[in-house]
Chimera marker file (.cmm) of the C-alpha trace (Angstrom):
<marker_set name="trace">
<marker id="1" x="110.296" y="111.438" z="51.436" r="1" g="1" b="0" radius="0.5"/>
<marker id="2" x="108.574" y="108.054" z="51.634" r="1" g="1" b="0" radius="0.5"/>
<marker id="3" x="110.380" y="107.318" z="54.902" r="1" g="1" b="0" radius="0.5"/>
<marker id="4" x="109.134" y="110.613" z="56.375" r="1" g="1" b="0" radius="0.5"/>
<marker id="5" x="105.563" y="109.869" z="55.296" r="1" g="1" b="0" radius="0.5"/>
<marker id="6" x="105.793" y="106.419" z="56.864" r="1" g="1" b="0" radius="0.5"/>
<marker id="7" x="107.043" y="107.954" z="60.117" r="1" g="1" b="0" radius="0.5"/>
<marker id="8" x="104.195" y="110.476" z="60.121" r="1" g="1" b="0" radius="0.5"/>
<marker id="9" x="101.667" y="107.720" z="59.412" r="1" g="1" b="0" radius="0.5"/>
<marker id="10" x="103.120" y="105.570" z="62.184" r="1" g="1" b="0" radius="0.5"/>
<marker id="11" x="103.052" y="108.482" z="64.647" r="1" g="1" b="0" radius="0.5"/>
<marker id="12" x="99.427" y="109.260" z="63.773" r="1" g="1" b="0" radius="0.5"/>
<marker id="13" x="98.440" y="105.613" z="64.207" r="1" g="1" b="0" radius="0.5"/>
<marker id="14" x="100.159" y="105.447" z="67.593" r="1" g="1" b="0" radius="0.5"/>
<marker id="15" x="98.513" y="108.717" z="68.661" r="1" g="1" b="0" radius="0.5"/>
<marker id="16" x="95.118" y="107.394" z="67.619" r="1" g="1" b="0" radius="0.5"/>
<marker id="17" x="95.703" y="104.162" z="69.574" r="1" g="1" b="0" radius="0.5"/>
<marker id="18" x="96.703" y="106.122" z="72.677" r="1" g="1" b="0" radius="0.5"/>
<marker id="19" x="93.663" y="108.398" z="72.324" r="1" g="1" b="0" radius="0.5"/>
<marker id="20" x="91.299" y="105.451" z="71.844" r="1" g="1" b="0" radius="0.5"/>
<marker id="21" x="92.767" y="103.598" z="74.839" r="1" g="1" b="0" radius="0.5"/>
<marker id="22" x="92.529" y="106.722" z="76.998" r="1" g="1" b="0" radius="0.5"/>
<marker id="23" x="88.904" y="107.298" z="76.019" r="1" g="1" b="0" radius="0.5"/>
<marker id="24" x="88.059" y="103.665" z="76.785" r="1" g="1" b="0" radius="0.5"/>
<marker id="25" x="89.790" y="103.919" z="80.168" r="1" g="1" b="0" radius="0.5"/>
<marker id="26" x="87.876" y="107.097" z="81.019" r="1" g="1" b="0" radius="0.5"/>
<marker id="27" x="84.551" y="105.474" z="80.128" r="1" g="1" b="0" radius="0.5"/>
<marker id="28" x="85.372" y="102.360" z="82.170" r="1" g="1" b="0" radius="0.5"/>
<marker id="29" x="86.433" y="104.420" z="85.171" r="1" g="1" b="0" radius="0.5"/>
<marker id="30" x="83.312" y="106.567" z="84.950" r="1" g="1" b="0" radius="0.5"/>
<marker id="31" x="81.123" y="103.459" z="84.927" r="1" g="1" b="0" radius="0.5"/>
<marker id="32" x="82.956" y="101.993" z="87.908" r="1" g="1" b="0" radius="0.5"/>
<marker id="33" x="82.777" y="105.318" z="89.743" r="1" g="1" b="0" radius="0.5"/>
<marker id="34" x="79.034" y="105.423" z="89.118" r="1" g="1" b="0" radius="0.5"/>
<marker id="35" x="78.578" y="101.890" z="90.450" r="1" g="1" b="0" radius="0.5"/>
<marker id="36" x="80.683" y="102.605" z="93.526" r="1" g="1" b="0" radius="0.5"/>
<marker id="37" x="78.870" y="105.881" z="94.196" r="1" g="1" b="0" radius="0.5"/>
<marker id="38" x="75.518" y="104.116" z="93.950" r="1" g="1" b="0" radius="0.5"/>
<marker id="39" x="76.644" y="101.418" z="96.381" r="1" g="1" b="0" radius="0.5"/>
<marker id="40" x="77.965" y="104.028" z="98.825" r="1" g="1" b="0" radius="0.5"/>
<marker id="41" x="74.655" y="105.886" z="98.627" r="1" g="1" b="0" radius="0.5"/>
<marker id="42" x="72.804" y="102.637" z="99.351" r="1" g="1" b="0" radius="0.5"/>
<marker id="43" x="75.094" y="102.001" z="102.316" r="1" g="1" b="0" radius="0.5"/>
<marker id="44" x="74.302" y="105.477" z="103.626" r="1" g="1" b="0" radius="0.5"/>
<marker id="45" x="70.562" y="104.825" z="103.282" r="1" g="1" b="0" radius="0.5"/>
<marker id="46" x="70.889" y="101.528" z="105.144" r="1" g="1" b="0" radius="0.5"/>
<marker id="47" x="72.958" y="103.242" z="107.841" r="1" g="1" b="0" radius="0.5"/>
<marker id="48" x="70.151" y="105.763" z="108.352" r="1" g="1" b="0" radius="0.5"/>
<marker id="49" x="67.716" y="102.843" z="108.693" r="1" g="1" b="0" radius="0.5"/>
<marker id="50" x="70.008" y="101.231" z="111.263" r="1" g="1" b="0" radius="0.5"/>
<marker id="51" x="70.116" y="104.461" z="113.252" r="1" g="1" b="0" radius="0.5"/>
<marker id="52" x="66.302" y="104.647" z="113.242" r="1" g="1" b="0" radius="0.5"/>
<marker id="53" x="66.023" y="101.011" z="114.355" r="1" g="1" b="0" radius="0.5"/>
<marker id="54" x="68.556" y="101.616" z="117.105" r="1" g="1" b="0" radius="0.5"/>
<marker id="55" x="66.457" y="104.530" z="118.324" r="1" g="1" b="0" radius="0.5"/>
<marker id="56" x="63.348" y="102.315" z="118.386" r="1" g="1" b="0" radius="0.5"/>
<marker id="57" x="65.320" y="99.616" z="120.181" r="1" g="1" b="0" radius="0.5"/>
<marker id="58" x="66.649" y="102.118" z="122.701" r="1" g="1" b="0" radius="0.5"/>
<marker id="59" x="63.162" y="103.393" z="123.457" r="1" g="1" b="0" radius="0.5"/>
<marker id="60" x="61.828" y="99.862" z="123.964" r="1" g="1" b="0" radius="0.5"/>
<marker id="61" x="64.742" y="98.793" z="126.140" r="1" g="1" b="0" radius="0.5"/>
<marker id="62" x="64.662" y="102.017" z="128.144" r="1" g="1" b="0" radius="0.5"/>
<marker id="63" x="61.051" y="101.491" z="129.199" r="1" g="1" b="0" radius="0.5"/>
<marker id="64" x="61.832" y="97.999" z="130.478" r="1" g="1" b="0" radius="0.5"/>
<marker id="65" x="64.994" y="99.125" z="132.239" r="1" g="1" b="0" radius="0.5"/>
<marker id="66" x="63.207" y="101.935" z="134.058" r="1" g="1" b="0" radius="0.5"/>
<marker id="67" x="60.687" y="99.425" z="135.365" r="1" g="1" b="0" radius="0.5"/>
<marker id="68" x="63.606" y="97.109" z="136.212" r="1" g="1" b="0" radius="0.5"/>
<marker id="69" x="61.775" y="94.412" z="134.278" r="1" g="1" b="0" radius="0.5"/>
<marker id="70" x="64.650" y="92.382" z="132.793" r="1" g="1" b="0" radius="0.5"/>
<marker id="71" x="62.506" y="89.298" z="132.170" r="1" g="1" b="0" radius="0.5"/>
<marker id="72" x="60.051" y="91.260" z="130.026" r="1" g="1" b="0" radius="0.5"/>
<marker id="73" x="63.040" y="92.689" z="128.190" r="1" g="1" b="0" radius="0.5"/>
<marker id="74" x="64.357" y="89.211" z="127.377" r="1" g="1" b="0" radius="0.5"/>
<marker id="75" x="60.965" y="87.900" z="126.247" r="1" g="1" b="0" radius="0.5"/>
<marker id="76" x="59.746" y="90.926" z="124.284" r="1" g="1" b="0" radius="0.5"/>
<marker id="77" x="59.156" y="89.788" z="120.674" r="1" g="1" b="0" radius="0.5"/>
<marker id="78" x="59.248" y="93.375" z="119.353" r="1" g="1" b="0" radius="0.5"/>
<marker id="79" x="62.749" y="93.844" z="120.730" r="1" g="1" b="0" radius="0.5"/>
<marker id="80" x="63.896" y="90.552" z="119.222" r="1" g="1" b="0" radius="0.5"/>
<marker id="81" x="62.419" y="91.571" z="115.872" r="1" g="1" b="0" radius="0.5"/>
<marker id="82" x="64.172" y="94.956" z="115.890" r="1" g="1" b="0" radius="0.5"/>
<marker id="83" x="67.482" y="93.308" z="116.817" r="1" g="1" b="0" radius="0.5"/>
<marker id="84" x="67.090" y="90.855" z="113.908" r="1" g="1" b="0" radius="0.5"/>
<marker id="85" x="66.262" y="93.716" z="111.544" r="1" g="1" b="0" radius="0.5"/>
<marker id="86" x="69.354" y="95.610" z="112.677" r="1" g="1" b="0" radius="0.5"/>
<marker id="87" x="71.529" y="92.535" z="112.155" r="1" g="1" b="0" radius="0.5"/>
<marker id="88" x="70.022" y="92.076" z="108.686" r="1" g="1" b="0" radius="0.5"/>
<marker id="89" x="70.763" y="95.703" z="107.816" r="1" g="1" b="0" radius="0.5"/>
<marker id="90" x="74.375" y="95.316" z="108.977" r="1" g="1" b="0" radius="0.5"/>
<marker id="91" x="74.591" y="92.243" z="106.742" r="1" g="1" b="0" radius="0.5"/>
<marker id="92" x="73.352" y="94.299" z="103.796" r="1" g="1" b="0" radius="0.5"/>
<marker id="93" x="75.969" y="96.962" z="104.488" r="1" g="1" b="0" radius="0.5"/>
<marker id="94" x="78.685" y="94.317" z="104.617" r="1" g="1" b="0" radius="0.5"/>
<marker id="95" x="77.506" y="92.816" z="101.308" r="1" g="1" b="0" radius="0.5"/>
<marker id="96" x="77.521" y="96.203" z="99.584" r="1" g="1" b="0" radius="0.5"/>
<marker id="97" x="80.972" y="97.012" z="100.980" r="1" g="1" b="0" radius="0.5"/>
<marker id="98" x="82.242" y="93.703" z="99.582" r="1" g="1" b="0" radius="0.5"/>
<marker id="99" x="80.789" y="94.649" z="96.187" r="1" g="1" b="0" radius="0.5"/>
<marker id="100" x="82.679" y="97.940" z="96.338" r="1" g="1" b="0" radius="0.5"/>
<marker id="101" x="85.894" y="96.137" z="97.286" r="1" g="1" b="0" radius="0.5"/>
<marker id="102" x="85.406" y="93.686" z="94.402" r="1" g="1" b="0" radius="0.5"/>
<marker id="103" x="84.856" y="96.518" z="91.917" r="1" g="1" b="0" radius="0.5"/>
<marker id="104" x="87.998" y="98.277" z="93.118" r="1" g="1" b="0" radius="0.5"/>
<marker id="105" x="90.060" y="95.079" z="92.955" r="1" g="1" b="0" radius="0.5"/>
<marker id="106" x="88.678" y="94.229" z="89.513" r="1" g="1" b="0" radius="0.5"/>
<marker id="107" x="89.465" y="97.734" z="88.292" r="1" g="1" b="0" radius="0.5"/>
<marker id="108" x="93.036" y="97.435" z="89.557" r="1" g="1" b="0" radius="0.5"/>
<marker id="109" x="93.455" y="94.074" z="87.795" r="1" g="1" b="0" radius="0.5"/>
<marker id="110" x="92.136" y="95.494" z="84.524" r="1" g="1" b="0" radius="0.5"/>
<marker id="111" x="94.422" y="98.504" z="84.847" r="1" g="1" b="0" radius="0.5"/>
<marker id="112" x="97.390" y="96.247" z="85.522" r="1" g="1" b="0" radius="0.5"/>
<marker id="113" x="96.511" y="94.073" z="82.525" r="1" g="1" b="0" radius="0.5"/>
<marker id="114" x="96.152" y="97.093" z="80.235" r="1" g="1" b="0" radius="0.5"/>
<marker id="115" x="99.508" y="98.442" z="81.399" r="1" g="1" b="0" radius="0.5"/>
<marker id="116" x="101.111" y="95.089" z="80.626" r="1" g="1" b="0" radius="0.5"/>
<marker id="117" x="99.489" y="95.083" z="77.162" r="1" g="1" b="0" radius="0.5"/>
<marker id="118" x="100.797" y="98.590" z="76.490" r="1" g="1" b="0" radius="0.5"/>
<marker id="119" x="104.274" y="97.557" z="77.574" r="1" g="1" b="0" radius="0.5"/>
<marker id="120" x="104.118" y="94.479" z="75.332" r="1" g="1" b="0" radius="0.5"/>
<marker id="121" x="103.099" y="96.641" z="72.345" r="1" g="1" b="0" radius="0.5"/>
<marker id="122" x="105.991" y="99.020" z="73.013" r="1" g="1" b="0" radius="0.5"/>
<marker id="123" x="108.391" y="96.092" z="73.205" r="1" g="1" b="0" radius="0.5"/>
<marker id="124" x="107.085" y="94.726" z="69.898" r="1" g="1" b="0" radius="0.5"/>
<marker id="125" x="107.519" y="98.132" z="68.236" r="1" g="1" b="0" radius="0.5"/>
<marker id="126" x="111.063" y="98.409" z="69.580" r="1" g="1" b="0" radius="0.5"/>
<marker id="127" x="111.885" y="94.889" z="68.384" r="1" g="1" b="0" radius="0.5"/>
<marker id="128" x="110.570" y="95.763" z="64.932" r="1" g="1" b="0" radius="0.5"/>
<marker id="129" x="112.659" y="98.939" z="64.821" r="1" g="1" b="0" radius="0.5"/>
<marker id="130" x="115.744" y="97.025" z="65.954" r="1" g="1" b="0" radius="0.5"/>
<marker id="131" x="115.181" y="94.389" z="63.264" r="1" g="1" b="0" radius="0.5"/>
<marker id="132" x="114.759" y="97.086" z="60.614" r="1" g="1" b="0" radius="0.5"/>
<marker id="133" x="117.960" y="98.822" z="61.699" r="1" g="1" b="0" radius="0.5"/>
<marker id="134" x="119.821" y="95.514" z="61.829" r="1" g="1" b="0" radius="0.5"/>
<marker id="135" x="118.665" y="94.818" z="58.294" r="1" g="1" b="0" radius="0.5"/>
<marker id="136" x="119.932" y="98.214" z="57.148" r="1" g="1" b="0" radius="0.5"/>
<marker id="137" x="123.264" y="97.638" z="58.908" r="1" g="1" b="0" radius="0.5"/>
<marker id="138" x="123.625" y="94.227" z="57.242" r="1" g="1" b="0" radius="0.5"/>
<marker id="139" x="122.941" y="95.785" z="53.863" r="1" g="1" b="0" radius="0.5"/>
<marker id="140" x="125.553" y="98.456" z="54.501" r="1" g="1" b="0" radius="0.5"/>
<marker id="141" x="128.043" y="95.831" z="55.607" r="1" g="1" b="0" radius="0.5"/>
<marker id="142" x="127.387" y="93.717" z="52.502" r="1" g="1" b="0" radius="0.5"/>
<marker id="143" x="127.777" y="96.772" z="50.273" r="1" g="1" b="0" radius="0.5"/>
<marker id="144" x="131.011" y="97.649" z="52.021" r="1" g="1" b="0" radius="0.5"/>
<marker id="145" x="132.305" y="94.083" z="51.676" r="1" g="1" b="0" radius="0.5"/>
<marker id="146" x="131.418" y="94.037" z="47.968" r="1" g="1" b="0" radius="0.5"/>
<marker id="147" x="133.321" y="97.279" z="47.372" r="1" g="1" b="0" radius="0.5"/>
<marker id="148" x="136.511" y="95.782" z="48.734" r="1" g="1" b="0" radius="0.5"/>
<link id1="1" id2="2" r="1" g="1" b="0" radius="0.2"/>
<link id1="2" id2="3" r="1" g="1" b="0" radius="0.2"/>
<link id1="3" id2="4" r="1" g="1" b="0" radius="0.2"/>
<link id1="4" id2="5" r="1" g="1" b="0" radius="0.2"/>
<link id1="5" id2="6" r="1" g="1" b="0" radius="0.2"/>
<link id1="6" id2="7" r="1" g="1" b="0" radius="0.2"/>
<link id1="7" id2="8" r="1" g="1" b="0" radius="0.2"/>
<link id1="8" id2="9" r="1" g="1" b="0" radius="0.2"/>
<link id1="9" id2="10" r="1" g="1" b="0" radius="0.2"/>
<link id1="10" id2="11" r="1" g="1" b="0" radius="0.2"/>
<link id1="11" id2="12" r="1" g="1" b="0" radius="0.2"/>
<link id1="12" id2="13" r="1" g="1" b="0" radius="0.2"/>
<link id1="13" id2="14" r="1" g="1" b="0" radius="0.2"/>
<link id1="14" id2="15" r="1" g="1" b="0" radius="0.2"/>
<link id1="15" id2="16" r="1" g="1" b="0" radius="0.2"/>
<link id1="16" id2="17" r="1" g="1" b="0" radius="0.2"/>
<link id1="17" id2="18" r="1" g="1" b="0" radius="0.2"/>
<link id1="18" id2="19" r="1" g="1" b="0" radius="0.2"/>
<link id1="19" id2="20" r="1" g="1" b="0" radius="0.2"/>
<link id1="20" id2="21" r="1" g="1" b="0" radius="0.2"/>
<link id1="21" id2="22" r="1" g="1" b="0" radius="0.2"/>
<link id1="22" id2="23" r="1" g="1" b="0" radius="0.2"/>
<link id1="23" id2="24" r="1" g="1" b="0" radius="0.2"/>
<link id1="24" id2="25" r="1" g="1" b="0" radius="0.2"/>
<link id1="25" id2="26" r="1" g="1" b="0" radius="0.2"/>
<link id1="26" id2="27" r="1" g="1" b="0" radius="0.2"/>
<link id1="27" id2="28" r="1" g="1" b="0" radius="0.2"/>
<link id1="28" id2="29" r="1" g="1" b="0" radius="0.2"/>
<link id1="29" id2="30" r="1" g="1" b="0" radius="0.2"/>
<link id1="30" id2="31" r="1" g="1" b="0" radius="0.2"/>
<link id1="31" id2="32" r="1" g="1" b="0" radius="0.2"/>
<link id1="32" id2="33" r="1" g="1" b="0" radius="0.2"/>
<link id1="33" id2="34" r="1" g="1" b="0" radius="0.2"/>
<link id1="34" id2="35" r="1" g="1" b="0" radius="0.2"/>
<link id1="35" id2="36" r="1" g="1" b="0" radius="0.2"/>
<link id1="36" id2="37" r="1" g="1" b="0" radius="0.2"/>
<link id1="37" id2="38" r="1" g="1" b="0" radius="0.2"/>
<link id1="38" id2="39" r="1" g="1" b="0" radius="0.2"/>
<link id1="39" id2="40" r="1" g="1" b="0" radius="0.2"/>
<link id1="40" id2="41" r="1" g="1" b="0" radius="0.2"/>
<link id1="41" id2="42" r="1" g="1" b="0" radius="0.2"/>
<link id1="42" id2="43" r="1" g="1" b="0" radius="0.2"/>
<link id1="43" id2="44" r="1" g="1" b="0" radius="0.2"/>
<link id1="44" id2="45" r="1" g="1" b="0" radius="0.2"/>
<link id1="45" id2="46" r="1" g="1" b="0" radius="0.2"/>
<link id1="46" id2="47" r="1" g="1" b="0" radius="0.2"/>
<link id1="47" id2="48" r="1" g="1" b="0" radius="0.2"/>
<link id1="48" id2="49" r="1" g="1" b="0" radius="0.2"/>
<link id1="49" id2="50" r="1" g="1" b="0" radius="0.2"/>
<link id1="50" id2="51" r="1" g="1" b="0" radius="0.2"/>
<link id1="51" id2="52" r="1" g="1" b="0" radius="0.2"/>
<link id1="52" id2="53" r="1" g="1" b="0" radius="0.2"/>
<link id1="53" id2="54" r="1" g="1" b="0" radius="0.2"/>
<link id1="54" id2="55" r="1" g="1" b="0" radius="0.2"/>
<link id1="55" id2="56" r="1" g="1" b="0" radius="0.2"/>
<link id1="56" id2="57" r="1" g="1" b="0" radius="0.2"/>
<link id1="57" id2="58" r="1" g="1" b="0" radius="0.2"/>
<link id1="58" id2="59" r="1" g="1" b="0" radius="0.2"/>
<link id1="59" id2="60" r="1" g="1" b="0" radius="0.2"/>
<link id1="60" id2="61" r="1" g="1" b="0" radius="0.2"/>
<link id1="61" id2="62" r="1" g="1" b="0" radius="0.2"/>
<link id1="62" id2="63" r="1" g="1" b="0" radius="0.2"/>
<link id1="63" id2="64" r="1" g="1" b="0" radius="0.2"/>
<link id1="64" id2="65" r="1" g="1" b="0" radius="0.2"/>
<link id1="65" id2="66" r="1" g="1" b="0" radius="0.2"/>
<link id1="66" id2="67" r="1" g="1" b="0" radius="0.2"/>
<link id1="67" id2="68" r="1" g="1" b="0" radius="0.2"/>
<link id1="68" id2="69" r="1" g="1" b="0" radius="0.2"/>
<link id1="69" id2="70" r="1" g="1" b="0" radius="0.2"/>
<link id1="70" id2="71" r="1" g="1" b="0" radius="0.2"/>
<link id1="71" id2="72" r="1" g="1" b="0" radius="0.2"/>
<link id1="72" id2="73" r="1" g="1" b="0" radius="0.2"/>
<link id1="73" id2="74" r="1" g="1" b="0" radius="0.2"/>
<link id1="74" id2="75" r="1" g="1" b="0" radius="0.2"/>
<link id1="75" id2="76" r="1" g="1" b="0" radius="0.2"/>
<link id1="76" id2="77" r="1" g="1" b="0" radius="0.2"/>
<link id1="77" id2="78" r="1" g="1" b="0" radius="0.2"/>
<link id1="78" id2="79" r="1" g="1" b="0" radius="0.2"/>
<link id1="79" id2="80" r="1" g="1" b="0" radius="0.2"/>
<link id1="80" id2="81" r="1" g="1" b="0" radius="0.2"/>
<link id1="81" id2="82" r="1" g="1" b="0" radius="0.2"/>
<link id1="82" id2="83" r="1" g="1" b="0" radius="0.2"/>
<link id1="83" id2="84" r="1" g="1" b="0" radius="0.2"/>
<link id1="84" id2="85" r="1" g="1" b="0" radius="0.2"/>
<link id1="85" id2="86" r="1" g="1" b="0" radius="0.2"/>
<link id1="86" id2="87" r="1" g="1" b="0" radius="0.2"/>
<link id1="87" id2="88" r="1" g="1" b="0" radius="0.2"/>
<link id1="88" id2="89" r="1" g="1" b="0" radius="0.2"/>
<link id1="89" id2="90" r="1" g="1" b="0" radius="0.2"/>
<link id1="90" id2="91" r="1" g="1" b="0" radius="0.2"/>
<link id1="91" id2="92" r="1" g="1" b="0" radius="0.2"/>
<link id1="92" id2="93" r="1" g="1" b="0" radius="0.2"/>
<link id1="93" id2="94" r="1" g="1" b="0" radius="0.2"/>
<link id1="94" id2="95" r="1" g="1" b="0" radius="0.2"/>
<link id1="95" id2="96" r="1" g="1" b="0" radius="0.2"/>
<link id1="96" id2="97" r="1" g="1" b="0" radius="0.2"/>
<link id1="97" id2="98" r="1" g="1" b="0" radius="0.2"/>
<link id1="98" id2="99" r="1" g="1" b="0" radius="0.2"/>
<link id1="99" id2="100" r="1" g="1" b="0" radius="0.2"/>
<link id1="100" id2="101" r="1" g="1" b="0" radius="0.2"/>
<link id1="101" id2="102" r="1" g="1" b="0" radius="0.2"/>
<link id1="102" id2="103" r="1" g="1" b="0" radius="0.2"/>
<link id1="103" id2="104" r="1" g="1" b="0" radius="0.2"/>
<link id1="104" id2="105" r="1" g="1" b="0" radius="0.2"/>
<link id1="105" id2="106" r="1" g="1" b="0" radius="0.2"/>
<link id1="106" id2="107" r="1" g="1" b="0" radius="0.2"/>
<link id1="107" id2="108" r="1" g="1" b="0" radius="0.2"/>
<link id1="108" id2="109" r="1" g="1" b="0" radius="0.2"/>
<link id1="109" id2="110" r="1" g="1" b="0" radius="0.2"/>
<link id1="110" id2="111" r="1" g="1" b="0" radius="0.2"/>
<link id1="111" id2="112" r="1" g="1" b="0" radius="0.2"/>
<link id1="112" id2="113" r="1" g="1" b="0" radius="0.2"/>
<link id1="113" id2="114" r="1" g="1" b="0" radius="0.2"/>
<link id1="114" id2="115" r="1" g="1" b="0" radius="0.2"/>
<link id1="115" id2="116" r="1" g="1" b="0" radius="0.2"/>
<link id1="116" id2="117" r="1" g="1" b="0" radius="0.2"/>
<link id1="117" id2="118" r="1" g="1" b="0" radius="0.2"/>
<link id1="118" id2="119" r="1" g="1" b="0" radius="0.2"/>
<link id1="119" id2="120" r="1" g="1" b="0" radius="0.2"/>
<link id1="120" id2="121" r="1" g="1" b="0" radius="0.2"/>
<link id1="121" id2="122" r="1" g="1" b="0" radius="0.2"/>
<link id1="122" id2="123" r="1" g="1" b="0" radius="0.2"/>
<link id1="123" id2="124" r="1" g="1" b="0" radius="0.2"/>
<link id1="124" id2="125" r="1" g="1" b="0" radius="0.2"/>
<link id1="125" id2="126" r="1" g="1" b="0" radius="0.2"/>
<link id1="126" id2="127" r="1" g="1" b="0" radius="0.2"/>
<link id1="127" id2="128" r="1" g="1" b="0" radius="0.2"/>
<link id1="128" id2="129" r="1" g="1" b="0" radius="0.2"/>
<link id1="129" id2="130" r="1" g="1" b="0" radius="0.2"/>
<link id1="130" id2="131" r="1" g="1" b="0" radius="0.2"/>
<link id1="131" id2="132" r="1" g="1" b="0" radius="0.2"/>
<link id1="132" id2="133" r="1" g="1" b="0" radius="0.2"/>
<link id1="133" id2="134" r="1" g="1" b="0" radius="0.2"/>
<link id1="134" id2="135" r="1" g="1" b="0" radius="0.2"/>
<link id1="135" id2="136" r="1" g="1" b="0" radius="0.2"/>
<link id1="136" id2="137" r="1" g="1" b="0" radius="0.2"/>
<link id1="137" id2="138" r="1" g="1" b="0" radius="0.2"/>
<link id1="138" id2="139" r="1" g="1" b="0" radius="0.2"/>
<link id1="139" id2="140" r="1" g="1" b="0" radius="0.2"/>
<link id1="140" id2="141" r="1" g="1" b="0" radius="0.2"/>
<link id1="141" id2="142" r="1" g="1" b="0" radius="0.2"/>
<link id1="142" id2="143" r="1" g="1" b="0" radius="0.2"/>
<link id1="143" id2="144" r="1" g="1" b="0" radius="0.2"/>
<link id1="144" id2="145" r="1" g="1" b="0" radius="0.2"/>
<link id1="145" id2="146" r="1" g="1" b="0" radius="0.2"/>
<link id1="146" id2="147" r="1" g="1" b="0" radius="0.2"/>
<link id1="147" id2="148" r="1" g="1" b="0" radius="0.2"/>
</marker_set>
């Protein structure tokens, strides 16, 4: 009876640990998903800004090209400014994409680490069970030897 109660207690404890770990994993993944979604939204906003700047740039360049005024095109400070702004926006997109990649890589490392911890716990439980069974077998052997 005591052995059965111990098994039930052990099963409940293991179930609780699994539930707690699962809940923690879900919360962590939800947070990471939220961060990644926010970064992707920001990238989309920056992309829209790039498209608007490209339209402005196209209009400015078009006017100079129609007039066949390449020198004015090269020396136009407004065009240079728009080009710099576009390059800056592309830099921002690249930075945000790197942040997303880092979050994904970090999440994979954490997941891998948690899986290794789970495996280690299972190994420890199995070792404990093996030791307990070995102890029982030794007792049985000693009892058998004493009876002879």
